[in-house]
Each structure stands twice: as C-alpha cells, then as structure tokens.
N, C-alpha and C positions, 0 to 999 in steps of 0.2 A: 308480250310475245305475239308474233303473228302466227298464222296457221302452220307454217313450216316448222316453227320452233316448238309448237305444241306436240309434234310427233317425236321430238327428241327425248332421249332418256337421260335422266339425272344420273350422276355418277353412282349413287347408291342403287338405283334401279338396274343399271348395267352390271354392277357388282353382284347383285342378288341373282339376276338372270344367269350370269356366268358361273356362279358358285365360287367367286373369289372375293377378296376383301377390297374395300375402297382403297386401303393402303397399297395393295398390289397395283391397282390402276394408277395411283400416283407414281409408283416406281416405274411402271411402263411408260408413263408420260415423260418422266425425267430422262428415261433412256431413249426417248424419241421413237418409241415403238407404236404407241397409240396416243393420239392427241384429241382432245375434245374438239368438236366442230364449232362449238360456241361456248364462250365463257361470259356470264353476265357480269358486266362491269360493276354493278352496284352490290351484288351479293357474293360474287366470286364463284357461284355455282357453275359446275362444269356440265355440259350437255354433249351427248353422243348420239350419232345417228343409229337407227336400228341396224344398218349395214355393218356397223362397227362391232356388233355382237359376234358376227361371223369371224371378224379379225381376232377378237379375243379368244374365240373357240380355237382358231388355228394356233394362236400363241400358246394356249394351254396344252394343246396336243403336242406341239413341238417341245415344250418344256418336259412333258411326260416322257418323250423319247430321249431326253438327256441333252437337248440343246441349251446353251447358255443364252442369257438375254442379249448379249452382244451378237451371237450367231443369229438369233431370231430377228434382231433388228436388221441385220444385213439381208436376211432372206426376205423379210416382209417389206423392206424398203424398195425392192425392185432394182437395186443397184447391182445385184449379182447376175451374171449370165446364167443361162440354163445349165451350162457345164459346171460352173462353180457351185450351184445349188446341188446338182447331181453328185459332185465330189463330196460335198458336205454330208449328204445323206449316206453315201458309201462309207465315209469315215465313221459316222454314228453307228452304222450297221456293224462295222468291225469292232468297235468298242463294246456294243451290246453283246456280240457273239463272244468276246473275251470274257465278259461278265458271266455269261451262261456257262462257259467252260470252267471258270473258277468256282461257280456255285455247284456245278456237277461234281467237280473234284472234291469239294467240301462234303457233299452228300456221301460220296464214296468213302471219304475219310471217316465220317461218323459211323458208317456201317462197319468198317474194319475195326475201329476203336471199340464199338459195342460188342462185336464178335470176340475180340481179344479180352475184353472185360468179362464176358460171360464164360470164357474158357477157364479163367483162373478162379481159384477158391477165395482169393482175397476179396473179390467183389461181393461175396456172400456176407462179409462182415464190414461193408463200407459204412454202415450206420454207426458201428461201434468204434470206428477209427477216429483218432484225433484229427483236428483240422490239418495239422502238418502231415500226418500219415496219409490222409485222404488226398491232399495236394500232391504229395510225392507219388502215390499210386496212379493218379490220373495223369500226371506229367509223364510218367514212364509209358503209359498207354499211348499217349499222343506222340512222344518221341519215337517209340518203337514202330509206329505206323509208317510203312514204306511210302505210301502215297503222300503223307504229310511231309516227309523228308524231301521227296522229289519236288513237291509244290513249293516248299520253302527255298530249296536250292534254285528252282526256276525263277522265283520272285527275286532272289538276291542277284542272280545273273542278269536280270533285266534292269536292275537299278543303275 
C-alpha cells in the first residue's frame, strides 16, 4: 500500500467507529449506498476513506428518522433534486407526526382503562381471578374505553 492507502479504514474499523456491524456495511454496499474506495485484489479487504465515516453517520441518522435504504440511496446519490429531497423529508415528518398522535392516543387509552379498572371492585380481586375471568375483565375494560373504540374505528376506516 502507498501512503494514501495507509490512511484508509478497513471495513471493521469503519464499522467500529460508526457503531454498526460489518454486515450492515456489506448491505449498504449491495444497495449502492456506500462503496469502498479500494478493494485489495489479493485479500478482498475493503477500505474506506475517512470522509466516508460522515456518509455512514448521515445514513444512520436517516435510518433513525425512518427512511428506508432505497430512500437513503436516492438521497445520498445526488440524483434527487432539492425539491424531491424536501418532499421526502416532509413525507417523513407527516409519518412521524402520525406515530406521535397514535402513541398519545394509546397513552390516553391506558389512563382511561386504568381509571375504569380502579373504579370497579372486580379489580381488587384480579389476583384471585382465573385466567379466563381476568381476560374477560380486561377485555371489557378495553372495549368500554371510548378512546379505544374511536381509535379502532379510525384505523379501520383508513384501511
């Protein structure tokens, strides 16, 4: 190797620095997201430039935001216009907001179910109930919950 190649990172080093697996880097390579700058013909070792560490960081960040590898490939390839990338980010924001709303609704549902459970005397003997009685009791609490019914209807209507 010459001096330039000595500065390159082996696939394992890049994986360790990035906090991901070597297998993940192989997947990214197959998806044409990140390619080694040099592959040793004799050993098959893959080498990456230090600059590619930033690319891997961007990739991981985009994955954490919910982007698929295909979407990430399109974004990082430079083949998308500024408007297309902006639209992709807007779409992800909408999806994440919907997840937040669904989680908030579930938190509300849990509070209502808990309140309903604490109101009834049956909850005092939940430990003594048979599995079938306990399942029936909890099912009634969940079904009675207005928020749960509204959420279920909403999800059915969107299908």
